[in-house]
N, C-alpha and C positions, 0 to 999 in steps of 0.2 A: 576238364569238363567232358561231357559225353559228345560223341560225334553228332553232327547236325541230324543225320537220319534217325539216330536213337531218340533224340529229343522230340522229333516229330511223332514217332511211334508212341512215346509216353503220353503226349498231349492228346492223341487220338483215343488212347485207352481211357484217360480221365474223362473226356467228353461223353464217350459211350456209356461209361459207368454212371455218370450223372443223369444221362437221359433215361437209362434203364431204371434208376431209382425213382425218378419223377413219374414214370408211367406205372410203376408197381404200387403206388399209394395215392391217396386223395390229394389233390393240389392244395397246398397251404393257403393259397389265396381264396379258394372256395370256402374253406373252413372259417377264415377270418371274416369273410363277407356275411356268412350266416350268423356269426356272433354279433356283428354290428347291427344286422337287421333285428335280431332278438332284443338287443339293448334299446334300439330305437322304438320298438313296440312297447317295451316296458316303461320308457320315459316319454311317452306321447305327450306333447304339449297341450295343455287345456286351452281351448279357444272359445271365447264367448260368442263368436260369430257362427260357430257350429251349433245348430239347434240341439243335436243329440248329445253334445257335451254338457249343455245347460240343463236340458230336460231329458235325461237318460232313463225315461220311464214314461208310461202312458198317463197322461193327465188331461182331463177335459173339464170344462166349466159346465157342470150340469145345472138343472133348474134350481135345485135347492141351494146352490152356491151363487148363481147369477142374480136371482130375485132379491135376496137380502142386500147385495151390493147396490142394486139399483134403488131399493127402498131407502137405504142410508144416504145415497147420493141426493135424493129428493129432500130428505130431512135436513141435510147440511147445505142444500143448494149448491151442490158440487163437492166432489171429494178432493182431498188434498193431493192425491196422486194425479188428478186431472191437471193440477198446476204444474207438475213435473212433466207430464205428457205434452203440455203446451210448449215446452222448450224444444220439442222436435218439430222442425218446420213442416214436414209432411202431415204430421198429426194436427198441427194448428190449422192448416188449410182445410183438413177434413172436418174438424170440429166447428169451425166458424161458417162452413157452407150450410145452406138451408137444409133443414131436416125434412125427409119425405112427409108429405101431408097425410098419407094413408097409413101412418103408423098405428098398429092395433092396440098398443098398450101404453098407458101413461108412464109405466116404468122405463120405457125406452125412448121417452120424448126428450131427454137431456142430450145435447150435442155430443157430449163425451161418450155416450153409449155406443156411438159408431166406432169407437176405438177400444174401449175397455168396459166391462170384461168381454173376452172373445164370445162369438156367437154360441148359441146353445149347442151343447155336446160337441163343441169344436175345441181342439187343442190350441195353445197360444202360439202356434207356428207363425202365422201371419204377423201377429203383434211382435214376436221376437224379431222377425225380419225387418219390420218397420223400425224397431229400436236400433238394431245393430247397423242398419244401412244408413241411418241418419247421420248428419254432420254434427250432432251434439257432442259435448265433451264426454270423455271416457267415463268419468265418475257419474254422469247422468245416466248413461247406458247401464252401468253396473247397478245403480240405485233402482232403476225400474225393473230390471230382471230380478233383483233381490226381493222387491216388493211382490212380484208374481209368485216367487217361490214361498214367500210367507203365506200367500193364499193357499198354496198346496199344503204347507205344514199345518195349517189350521184344520185340515181334514183328517189328520191322524195325530194322536198325542205322542207318538214315537218318532214322527218325522222331523228331521233336522236338516233338510236339504238346502235351506236358505244359507245357513252358516257354512255348510260344506262348500257351497258355491262361492261364498265370500272368501273362504280360505284358499280355494283353488285359483280364484281370480285376483288374489292379493288386494281385496277391497279394503280400503282404510276403515279403521274401526269407527271413526266418527260418522261415516256415511251409513254404516250399519245401524248405529244408534239412532240417527236422525230418521231414517226410513222406517225403522221399527216404531218410533214415536208417531210418525204420520199414519202408519198402518193402523195403529190402535185408535188414533183420532178418527179415522174413517170408519172404524167399527164402533164408535161412540163409547169406547172404554177410556174415558178421559183421565182417570186416575193412573192407569198403567201407562198411558201416553206420556204423562208428565214425568214419570220416573225416567223416561228417556229424553224428553225434550228440554229438561232442565239440566242436562249434563254439561259440565263446564267446558268440554272440548268442542262443543258445537259452534259453528259459525252462524250468526244471526240470520235466520231465514224464515219468512212467513210469520213473523212475530205478531203483527197486527191481526192477521187472519186467525191465528191460533187463539189469541186473547179474545177476539170477538166471538169466536165459536164457543169458548168456555163460558163467556158471559151469557150468550144467548141460550145455551142449552144446559146451564147449571140447574140441577134438580131443586125444585122448591125455592128458587131464588137464593140458593146457597152459593155465595161468591167465594167460598174458601179455596177452591181450585184455581179460579181466575186470579185471586190475590196471591196465592202461592206462586203461580207462574210469574206474575208481575214483579213480586219482590225478589224472587230468585234470579230471574233472567235480566230484570231491569231493562226492558226493551225501549228503544227509541220509538215513540209513537207520534202519529199525527194528532192534531187537535181534535179531529173527529173521533179518533179511536179513544183518546183520553176521555172525551165527553161521554162516550158509550159506557166505558168502564166506570167512570165516576157516578153517573146516574144510577147504574146498577148497585154500586156500593151504598149510595145514600138510601136507596130503598131497602137495603138489607141491614145496615148498621149505621146509626147516626155517629157514634164515636169513631168507628173505623173511617167513615167518610171525612170527618173533621181532621184526623191526622193525615189522611191521604192528601187532603186539600193543603195542608201546611207544607207539604213536600213539593208543591208545584211552584214554578217561577211566578214572580209578582204580577206580570201582565195578565196571566191567565187566572191567577188565584182570586182576583177581585170579582170577576164575573162568575167564577165557580162558587164563591162564597154566597152570592145572591141566589144562585140556582139551588144551592144546598138548603138555604133557608126557605126558599119558595116551595120546594118539594115537601119539606117537613110540615110547614104550616098549612098546606093545602090538602093534607090527608083527611079522608073522611073521619068523622067523629067515631070513637069507639075505644075499646080497651087498648088496642095496639097504638093508636095515635096518642093516647094519654101517656103510655110508657115512653114513646119516642119523644113526646113533648117534654117530659120530665128529664129525659136524657139530654135534650138540647139545652135546656135552661141551666143545667149543671156543668156544662162544658167549661174547661179552664181557658176562657178567652183572655187574650192579651188586651191591653188598653185600647189598641187600635182595632182589634176584632170586636171588642165591646161596643165601640163607637159605631162601627159598621152595622152591627146587629141592631142597635137602636135606630140608626138612620134609616135603615131599610124598612123597619116596622112602623116607625113614627111618621116619616116624611117621604119615604121611597115607595117603590112599587108594592111593598108588602102592606102598606097602610089600608089598602082596599079590602084586605081580608078581614072578615069580622072578628077573628080571634087574635088579631095582631096586638091589641092592647093587653090581652090576656098574657101573651108571652112576655111582653115588656114588664108587666106587673109581677109575674112569677119570677122572672130573672132578678129583678131588683130585690124582691123579698128573699129569694134563695141566697143572694150575695150579702144580705144583711143591710141593704140600702133602704131602710124603711121610710125615711123622710122623703126620698125620691119616689118611692112607691105611692106616696100620698099625692104626688103631682100628676099622676096618670089620670086622664079623664075617664072615669068609670061609670058615667051616667048612662042609663039605659041598658046596662048589662043584664043578661039573662040570669035569673036565679036558679041555682041548683041545690035542691034539698033545703030551700028557704034561705039560702045564702047567695049573695052576689058580691061583685067586687066593691060596690059602693058601701055595703055594710061591713065588708072586710076592712076597707080603708078606715071606717069609723072605729073599728076595734083596734086597729094598729095605732091610730091617733090617740085613743084613750090609753092604750098600753104604754106608749112612749112618754106621755106626759111631757115633761120638759127635758127629757134626757137626750133628745136629738137622735142622730143617726148612729146606729151600732157600728156601721162600717168605719166611722171616724174614730170610735173608741178603740177599735182593733189596731189602728195604724199608730 
């Protein structure tokens, strides 16, 4: 080996060379640090709590956007988004507190107007803060922010910020579908709303409210959308909600109401059957009542339903209706029970075109002769 002095000299030379090299070029640690910073900026985490991450653009609720929202809120007696907002404790307190007496517009008289939409020509910054600072579940916050971005998308046919937000925030697909459905309900576009609200992935939410809205606001008493929602989703409804739906169906279609009735549990179906008959027989005289009456007497009643029909009209609450005997007579004739039709008390019936039930019974009696009841010949 080398003498100790030579070893010391060699180590000194190596140290000086290393020091010289490090001072003649950029420190490697500095280069690595810059690279890490650059990567950090490129992979910045999306944060829904940061307003600029969610609304990375100028967006204000102008008058032409605010007023229609408030008008639809009055039409619906509250928007569906209001129900989501009420899940936020702070919002609930603000919405249930008394509204100022000196409000200048009926459009802003609804309690929810204090929260949504934001004030005129204001951005949704305050509402964003209220949402993200609340103790609500994460999916509730995402849903509300997604709804606000749908408002923005409606102002431009090319805007797709709601879905961009949902992708960045990893918002589950079913919440996007559900909130899109509610957004269209709030815009009174019920057909498009149902394209979303009948999706099989959805968890049952606001089903009664959705159904009641469809019934109440169906155009021209057309229950097709309400029935489509009911049959597709098969919601669990309260008796009150079923009654609202059933009444609407009866007024729209006798046959549809009859089959709806048959699908109900026995305890409810009996009362509903009487209500069904009551609505039809109490309708004002006219072409429509004649068509619906004919539809009623030709329904395929079971033996039990047949008995209920006659009991209601002959001895039940329906007997007080002047036309109750007419329905019994027409039903018996329609079913070929001619001998039984002769047993209906037809005295005092009003003549139409020179013909009343008493004369018609006489014609039936003459026609039958001794042949008896045609219904018996069929069996």
